[in-house]
N, C-alpha and C positions, 0 to 999 in steps of 0.2 A: 199477351199484350199484360196481363198481372202480372206477371217478372219482369217485366220491361221498365213498369210504373214503379213497382217495387226497388227494381235499383235504382233508377233515376231519383226517384222520393226520400230511397233510405228507411223504407218503411216496411213492416212484416207484411205480408199477403191480407191477414187478417186485418191489419190493420185500416188500409185502403177505405173502407166504408166508413168509418168513424175521422179519416183524415178528410173526405170528399166531404159528409156532410159538415163538419168542423170549418174548412173552406169556404161552400157555399154560406154557412149561418154570420161568417166574417165580412163576406163580400155582402151582401146584403143589408148587413149594418152598417159598415162604414158609407156602403153606396146610399144609403138613407141619408146619411150627414152630411154629405159631401155636397149633395144637390143643395144642400143650404145654406153653404158655409160660407161661398162667394157674398150671398147677399150680406149676413153679418161682417165680415172686415169691413166690405163696403157702408155700411152705418159707421163701423167703430171710425173709419178713416173721418167722415165727418165731423161724429162727435168728440174727435179732440183728444187729445190725452187727459184732460185735466176730469172730462165723461167717464174714462175708461177706470178710473183713481174709486170712484162711485162705482161703477158696474159689476166690475172686480168682488168689493167688499158686499155689493147685492148678494154675488154668487156662493160665496163662503159662507154670507147668513145661510142661502136656503141649501147648504148643502147639511150644515149644523141642526137645522128642524130635520131632514131626510135621514139622517145614519140614525137615529132612535127608531124609526119607523122601519127602516129596513135589520133592524137589527134583532125589532118586535117579530117580523115577519119569518125572519131565519129562525127563531125558537121554535114556531110553531107552523113551518109548513115544509115540505120535502123539497129538494131541489125540481123534481118534473113540476110540480105544482106553480112554486114559487117565483121561475125564469118567466113561463108566461105569463104570471100576472104583472110583471115588472112590465114586460114590453106593452103588454096591452095597455097600460097606464099610459104609455107615453104614445101610444096610437090613440087612445081619445084627445091625448094633450093637444097633437097633430092638426086632429079635425075640428077641434074648437079654433086653432088660430087661424085656420080654415075660412072659417066663418069671421072670427071675427081678430086683427093680427095688430099687436101692440108692441110698435120697436123696443122700446125699456124689457118689456118681460119677455121677450123673443129673444133678444141678448142672454138675456139670463137664461134661460129656459135652456135653449140651445146648448153653452157653456155645461150647465148641468146634463146636462143628458148626453153627452158626447164622454164624459168621465163616468158616471154613471153606469152607462150602457154598455158599454168598453171595460171597464170594470168587476159587473158579474157573466162579461164575456168569458172573461181570462179566469175568475174564480172557476166558473164552468171546466175550460179548458187543464186547469190544474187540478181538479177534484175526476179527469175522466183518465189522465193522462200522467205518467210517475216520472219521476225525474228522466231516466234515461231514453220514456220516449221522449219529453220536452226536449233533450237534445237535438234530438234528430229530426223532431215534426214540426218543432212552432215555427220553423223561416216558412215553411211550404204554409203553413196555416195563414201566418201574419201573414203572405204572400195572395190571400184570397181576400185579406183585409186592405190592402193595393190594389189589386182588379178593382173595387169597387170604390175607393178612393180616385181610380181613374176613371172611370163609368158617370162616375158621380159627376165632377166639374162638364161631364159632354152631356149630360141629360140637364143639367142646368142651365148650358149655352142653348141648347135644342129649345126647352119650354118657357125661360126663361121668368113668364105670368107669375110672382106671389103663390096666388093660392093654388094653381097648377102644381106646382114647385111641392108645395104642402100636401097635397094627396097621394102625391108620386111619393114621395117619402114615407107617408103613412101606411101606402101597397107595400114597398121594401120593407118594412119593420114589421110586417104581421105577416111574411114570407119566414122570416126569422124561428117562429115558434113552430112551424113544420121542422124544419133544425132542429132543436130543440127535442123535440119527441122525439128523430130518431136516433141520434149520438145517447138521449138518455135509454134509449133499448140498449142499442151496441154497449154501455157501458154497465147496465146490469148484465148483462151476458160476458162480458169481459170486466168482473171488478178489481179493484186496484186492492193489494195484499194489505190488511190491517185494517183496511178501512170501513167505516160502522153501513151498516145496507146504507143505500142511496134512498129507499124509501121510510127512512127512519129521518124528522125532524131535528135538527141539531141541537136542539132545546139550548140550555146555554144562560148566559143574562142577557139582556138589550145591549149593554154597554160594555161585555166581554170583548169584543174587536179593539174599541179606544185601550182598555186596561192594558190587554195583551201587549198590542201597539207601541203603547208606553213605557212598557217595561220589560219587555224581552231586549236584549242589545243585539240582539241578529234583526228584529222587527224594528229595532230604532238605527239600524243603520239602514235599513230600506227605506225609513222614513225622512231621514236627510238625504241620501243617495237624492231620493224624490225633489226633496224642498232644493237642492243644488239647482237639478233640472229647472224644475219650472221657475227658479227666479231667474234663472238664467233666462228663459225663455221667455219671460214677461219685460224684461230687460232689454232684447233684442225687438218686441215686439213695440214696445215706445219706442226702439232707434224706429224701427219700420217707418208705424205712423207720420213721426216726423220727418225725415226722407224721402218716403213718399209722397207726402204732401207734398215738401216743394220741390220735385223733378217731376212729378207727375198731378196737373191740376186739376186735368178735367175726370168726372167721378166717373164716369162709363169706361173711360182708356185706367183707370183705377181696378175697379173688377176686371177686366179683362184683365190684365198685369196679375192678379190676385188666382183668376183663373189658370194664366200660362205656370206660372209658378206649380199651384200646384198638381196639373198636369204633370209639369217637367218631375216635381219630386216623386210623385207614386209612380213616375215609368218606372224611375230609375231603382226607386224605393222594391218594387216587383223583381225588378233584375238581379240586384243582390242577395232580396231572401230566396229566388227559387233556386238559384246557382252557388251561392255563395255561403250563407248562412251557416248551412248545418257543417260544415268543409271547415269555415271560419271558427266555431265553436270548437269543432275536435280538433284545430290546429294551435287555437290562441287559452283553450280553458277557458274557463266560468272566468276568473279576475279578470285575465288580455281583454275578455272580450267585454266585460262590463266597462273596462276605464279607457278604451280607446278612443270612443267619442271624448270622452271628459277634456282627454289628452287635447282632440283634435280643436276644442273651441278653447283650450288657453293661448292656443297660437291664432284661433281667428278673431277672438277679444281683442287681440294684442292691435290685429292688423285693423278693425274696424275704429278702432280708436284712433291709431294712424292716420287713417282712411275712410273719414264717414261719407264715402258716396253710394248710389243706388246700386254700381255695379258691386261694388265690396259684401253692401247688403245682400245681393240676391246670391252672390257667387257663396259668400257663409253660411245664408240661412239655408240654402238648397243644399250643402252639403253636411251641416247640423242634422235640417230635417231628414233627410234618408241614412244618413247614419243611428238618428234616433230611433227609427221607424224601424230600419233594415236588421241591427244589430243589437244597440242597447234597450230596446223596448222587447225584443222576446226575449233576450238574456234577465234581461229583469224580473220576468214574469214565470221564466221558467226557477226562480227564487220561491218562489209561493209552494212548489211542488215536495219541498221538506217539512213543513209543517202542515200543522191537524188540520181536519177538515171548518174546524169551528174557524179557527185562525184566517183559510183560506177564501173565506166567505166574508166572515163579520173585520176581521182588524186586516184586510187587506182592502174592503169598501171603504174603513175609514181613512186608512191611507191615501188609496188613491181619489178619496173626495177631499175630504175636512185637511186632510196634510195638502191634495197639491192645490188645493185651490186657497185653502190659505197662504201658504207661497206668492200666489195669485195675490191675494191683496196684500199680504206683508210688502213684497217690492213692487208691487201698484205704486204703494204710499212713498214709500224709500228712493224709487228711482231717481227722483229729482238731483240725490245727491249718491248715485251711483255712476261712478262713470265703466268705458268701457273695459280700463284697465284694473279696475278693480274688482268688475265681471269675469275679467282672467284669474283672478286671485282666487275666485267662488269655484272655479273650473277646477283650480290644483285640490281644493278641498275634497272638490265631486268626485277625482281623481283615487283620491287616497281612499273613501267611502267607495268605488267599484272595486280597487285589489281586496280593504277587506273582506266583504260579502263575497265574491269570488271563492279567496281561499278559507272564508267558514263553509258554504256549499260542499265543497270539493271535499272537506276535512269530515262532513256529515253524509256525502256520499259514498265517501271510500269504508267508512265504519258500519254505516249500513249494508252494504256490499257484502262486508267480510263477518256477519252476524247473521245475516239470510242464509236458511240451509240449502245447497245443490240442488239445481234443476236435474231431472231425471238423465243420466248420460253425464251428467260432471263427473267430473273427479271430486272425492271426498277432501 
């Protein structure tokens, strides 16, 4: 069985325990989020596009406040203590919401939680696995999140009542801490070459992540890539609000529609992640893997601009989300395996939170003047950045392989 799994998942036998714990970790994390997502999306439709501008801006302001706090924690705590502390904080938040739920605060909190908790997850993955392992294993690890994203809407549909959903989400999130502990043990037994001991705090400045993200050409490229993605996602989200409002007047039907679309997206994503990602990554290389969904987005926005219907919205939205979650997201996360540990946590967190939500907030206010055809132009820039980042990563990985000493049994 171990040999069959190793062959199917393209994992070495000693990597299977870590792969299983990482799969379970991401499953629990995204299941806890998707239990709550249909409620948020239904509330967003009722609030309308004008309210969304302020909600995205409030989310961005919250991110700005949290990044220095996270940087301060990174300088003082080793990852074995840092990660459980972050997730325990979010569990306490959910318990508080179960006691008293405020719609605006909940919308902002869920948007923050989604990015922050997932960013910390991928920081940990880039710290545990190296670049070669990421190319082989990230698709399967991401599939754990897709399984959770399939299970989450099913749990939400079955339980329905808000307080029960909040408690269920808190329970799932608590279970992630067990996975973190087990992964940390495996990583201690199989350390990455050249990395400092995991028990050692990262040290450095509180704002080191922001400084690195805004001065390194490679990290700036990632910022631009993510800004293009999040701006286009926000543009599509605003189109969704307007098209769904007109096509589906009943709020309950809207919630069911969003849950059904989530289920379809996550089911298709799971199939691509398990069956195709590692093979696509090997076939296409990092540059084309990063650029394929931006290229599809150019055609999709042109189509939506010419035919702004519910059918076009769903077809393009599903295709884009499946491609993002199954292909672009794992490929983008693998970029952080070639940077130092401090940048994996601090710079990555700054990029995934402040840059991401900054793009949301900016595009939220600019969306009134942004047509689908202009969005297609942004997608062209997104494509170019994908080729740049992929080429740089391939070059660095090749240079690192040449400079590394040969393993026992390899020719000199």
